[in-house]
N, C-alpha and C positions, 0 to 999 in steps of 0.2 A: 503493501500500500504505500503511495506517495505521501510525504509528509511535508505540509506548507509551513513556511513561516508565519507569525502573526501576521493577519491582516492589516492591522493598523500600523505597521511599521514605516512603511512607505509615505501614508496619508500624514503622518506626524511630520517627515521630513521634507515633505514639500511645502513650499512657501510661494507667496506672490511673486518674489524675485523669480523662482523657477519658472513659473507661468510666464513672466516677461521674456526668459531667454527661449521658451517655445515660441511666442511671437515673432522674436526677431528671428527665429529660424524660419518660420513660415515667410516673414518678411523678405528675408533673404532669397529664398529660392524662387520666389515670385520675381523679384528683381533681376534674378538671373535670365529669365524667361523676356520680361520688358526691356531689358538694356539690348536685345538682340534685334527688336524690331526695326529701330531706325539703321542699324548697322548693315543688316542682310542686303538691302538694295543696293548699298554702296559696295560691299565686298564682294558681291556676285560678277558685276563687269570687271573687276579688278583681277579676278583669277581665271574669268570664263571668257570675257570680252561680251560683245554685242550692246545692243542699246537698251531701252525702258522695258521692252516686251519681254526680252530676255530676262532681265532682272526681276520681273514682276512673276513671271512664270517660276522661276526658280525660288524666290521669296515664298511663294504659296506652298510649293512642293516641299521645302526646307521646314516650313512652320508644320505642314501636314506630317513630315517624318518625325518630328520631335514629339508630336502628339499622339501619333500611333505607338511611339517607344513608350510614353506615358501609359497608354490604354493598356498596353501589354503587359507592363511591368510593375504597375501600381498594386495589384492584387498580390502578385508574387511578393513583392517587398513587405505589404502588409502582413501576409502569412509568415515571412521570416521572422517578423518583429514580434510576432506572438510566442517565438521560441527562443530569440535571442535578446539582449539587453537593447531595448528600443531606443536609448541614447546613442548608442553606438551605431545602430542603422541610420539615424537623423544626422550623426556626425559624418558616416560615410557618404551619404547623399549629398551634403553640403560641400564637403571636400571634392567629392568627384564633379559637381557642379562647378566649383572654382577652377579646377584643372581643366574641364571641357571649356570655359570661357577663355582661359588664357591660350589652349591650343587654337581656339577659333581666330584669336587674333594673330597668329603664326602661320597658318595654313596660306600654301600657295597654288591649290588647286582645289577644282570644284569638287572633286571626289573627297579632299580633306574636310572641304565645308561639310559636306553630308555626313561624313564620319564623326565630325566633330558635335553636329546637331543631334545626330542619332544617340552617340554616347551620351551627351547632357541629358537628353531624355530618359534613358535608360538608369542613371544614376539619381536624377532628380525625382524619379516616381517614388524613391524611398524616403522622402522627406514628409509629407503631408500625411499620408496613412499613419507613420510612426508617431508624427505630433497630436493628431486627433485620437489615436488611440492611448497616448501618455496621458492627454487631458481628460479622457473618459475614466481611465483608471486610478486619478488622483485627484478627483473632483466629486464633492457630494453631490448627489443628484439634484437638489434643489438650486445649485450654482451652474450646472452644466450647460444650460440653454445659453446663460449669459457668455460663458466662457468659449464656447463653440463661435458665438457671435463675434467676440475680439478676435478669434483666431481669423474668421472670414474676413474681417475688417483689415487685419494686418496683411493678408493675402492680396486684397484688393490695392492697399496703399502700394504695397511692392510692384505691382504691375504699373502704377502711376510713376513711381520713384525710378524704376528701372531706365526709362526713356530720359527722365531729368538727370539722372547720374551721367548719362551718356554725353549730354549737352555740356553738363558742368565740367566734365573731363575735358571736351574740346575747346573750352575756354582756357584751358592751362596749356593749351600748344601742344608739342610732341613729347612733353614729359610723362604723361600718362594717358591711357586710353579708357574710354568707358567700360570696356570688357575687363580690363586689368582692375579698375576701381571697385566695380561689383564682385569680381573674384576675389577680393581682399576682404568684401564685407561676408560673403559665403565661408571664407577660410576662418574669420573671426567668429562667425556663427557656429561653424562646426567645432572649434575649441571651446566655445561657451557651452555648446550642447553636451560635450563630453563631461562636464562637471555638473550634470543634472544628477539627482538621486538615482540610485539605481531601481528600474521598475523593470522586471523580466517576464514581460507577456503574461500568458495563462498560468505560469508558476506564481505569479504576485498577484493575488486579488485585493491589494491595498487599495482602499479609498472606494471601491467599487459600490459598498453598500449591497442591501438585499436586491436593490432593483436590476443590478446586473449579475454580481457574483454568484447569487443562486438562480438566475433565470436558465430557462433553456433557450436555444436559437428559435426564433419564429421566423419561420421562412415566407410564410404569406406576407407578414408585415415587412420584411426586409425586401421582398422583391418588388412590392409596390412603391417602397420609399425609393429603390433604385431606379425603376421605372420613370417615377415623376422627377427624380434628379435629372436624367437624361431629357427629359422634356422640358426643363426647366432652361438647362444651359442649351439645349436647340434652340429655343426661343431667343433668348437674349443675343446669341450668336448670329441668327438670321436678322434680328434687329439692328445689330452692329454692322455686319457686312453688307445688308441691304442698303442702309443709310449710306455707306461709304459708295456704293455702287451708282445711287440715285445723283451723286455729286453735291458740291456746296460745302460749306463748313461743317465738319464733323466734331471738331475738337470740343467745341463748347458742349455739345450733347453727351460726349463720352465723359467729359469732366462733370456735367449734371448728373449723369448716372452713377459715377463713382461715390459723389458726395452724399447723394440720398442713398444709395445703398448702404453706406457706413452709416450713416445717422439713422436709417430704419434698424440695423443690425444692433447697436449700440443703445439705443434708447427706444425706438418705436416697438420693435418686437417683443423686447419684456413686458411693456405696458400693455399692448395690444393682446398679448396672451394671456395676461391676468384679467383683462376684462371681458374678452368673449371666449376665451377658452381655446385650447392649442386646435382641437380638431376644426373647429367652425374657423379659426384663422387661416389654416392652410387651404381650405379649399375656396376661401373667399379671395385670398391671394392670387391662386392659380386662376380664378376667374377674370380676376383685376389684371394681371399679365395678360391674358388672353386678349382682354379689350386692348391693351396698351400696344401690342406687338401688330394685331389685327388694324389698328389707326394708320400704321405706316402705310398702308395699301391704298389710303385716301391721302392724295398729293396735294392738301392744303397748306398752307403757310404756317398754320399753327400744329398741324397734326404730328410733327417730330417732336416739338417740346413735350406735347401733353402725353405722345406715347411714351417717351423715356421718363416722364414723371411717375406714371403708372407703372410701367415696367420695372423700373429701377426700385420702386418702393416696395412692390412684391417681391422682386428678387432678395432685397435685403432681410425678408422675412423667411423666404422659403429655404435658402441654403442652410442656414443654421437650423431650423425646424427639421428639415429632412435630415440632417446629420445627427440630431438627437432621436430622431425615429430609428435611423439604422442603427444607433449605438445600443439604443435600450433594447433592441431586437437580437443583439449579436451575442449575448452571453459573454462568456469570456474571449472568444475571439475577436476582440478589438481590432487587431490590425488587420485582419483578413477582411473584415467589413468594411473599415474604412478605406482599404485598397480597391474594393469593389465600388465604393463610391466615387473615388478618383476616377476609377475606369469608367464609369456610367458618364460622369461630367464630361471626360474627354472624348467618350463616344458621341454624346450630344455634340459637343464643339465640332468634332470633324464633319458630322453629319451635317449640321447647320450650315457650315461654310460651302462644303461642296453642293449641296441642294440649292442654296441661295444662288450661287453663280450660275448653275445649269438652268433654274427655273425664271431667274430674274432676266436672262437673255431672250427666254421665249415669251414670258408674260410677265411684265415687271410686277404687279401685285401678287401673283402667285405664292412667293415663298412667305411672305407677311400672312396672307390668308390660311396656308397650310399650318404654319406655326401657332397663328391663333386656335385653329381649329383642334390641334394637338393639346394644347394646353386646355382648351375648353373641356375635352375629353378627360384630361388629367383632373379638372377640378370635378367631375361628377364621379370620378373614381374615387377621389378623397372624401366626398360627401358621402357618398353610398355606402363606403364600407369604414366606420369610424374606427380609430385608432384602438387596439386593444380587444377588437372583436375579430378573432380570428381561429379557424377551425384545424389551421394547419400549422403544427409546430413541431420541432423535432429537436431532441438533445445534441444533436451533432454539433 
């Protein structure tokens, strides 16, 4: 019979400072993606030659290759973190991201660029599943929603700060590149992650409480939450890519989306959850997001602003709410569950980007109407099947 250490040990060791280190890890790995967005269109012509069309095509393929690597490896790394020390999984992912960014700045061939981006996806996939599983295992159930929201906000901020770091580095001339600057941030975050208290996945039930440590895996609830995660990320990706294809200034809308999402995650979500309840909040948010994304099919001057206010506000609620649902259904296998959520989000992102490009060229409103319909179906699913009402569960 396996003997476990006392469950309270890691919970006592874990403090708010350690939680901040996890936020830094999420911020850093998101910056490692964001910093490449303005770099790739300039890097491809330098190593491949060709004009803007070649740069655009390969930039899209490189981003897709990175996303596919995340999709494939997030569940694997999450499962690995259930059996290895989670802090080392986080540190490996961050250190690998730092190395991949440094290599990207030195490659001299297009094949090298692809290898660097695929390698970056392979290692970056380790970070967020382990971070979220670590948070779930060291946070009391009543605080888990708020902390998941903080992690989501840190990653959103990282996506914004990545390109900003690249611009700041370019102002320094040739002394440092944006890639090197963010690589240094990732390396520092890896060192800090290694100093976290030890929590060893399923062997360490510290801080989980009866809601997770003694629960079985509810496969039906988890599958629904994963499906909704993919639909939500699909919807926001269609909105962002579709608005870009429509032309005009997109920066203000993306900034508005980020600010609203963070505000809802940190302030609106906890208040609304207490006010109307988690079940009602999820299906209402899905319905609101469906309306917002669908509005982009209407080419009125006001529709993008209204659409992004609705979609971003709903997204700020749905990302942490669905993470809590997945965590509560995962039992002791938190890493594997969070890896599956990351993979579901990556699948939604890849599918949204690909389908938007295809459908927009045929019938411009089509991708927005499709995404709105998918989110509306998701709202019906969430409304018809309240959380906790589930006939299919397994101790797996």
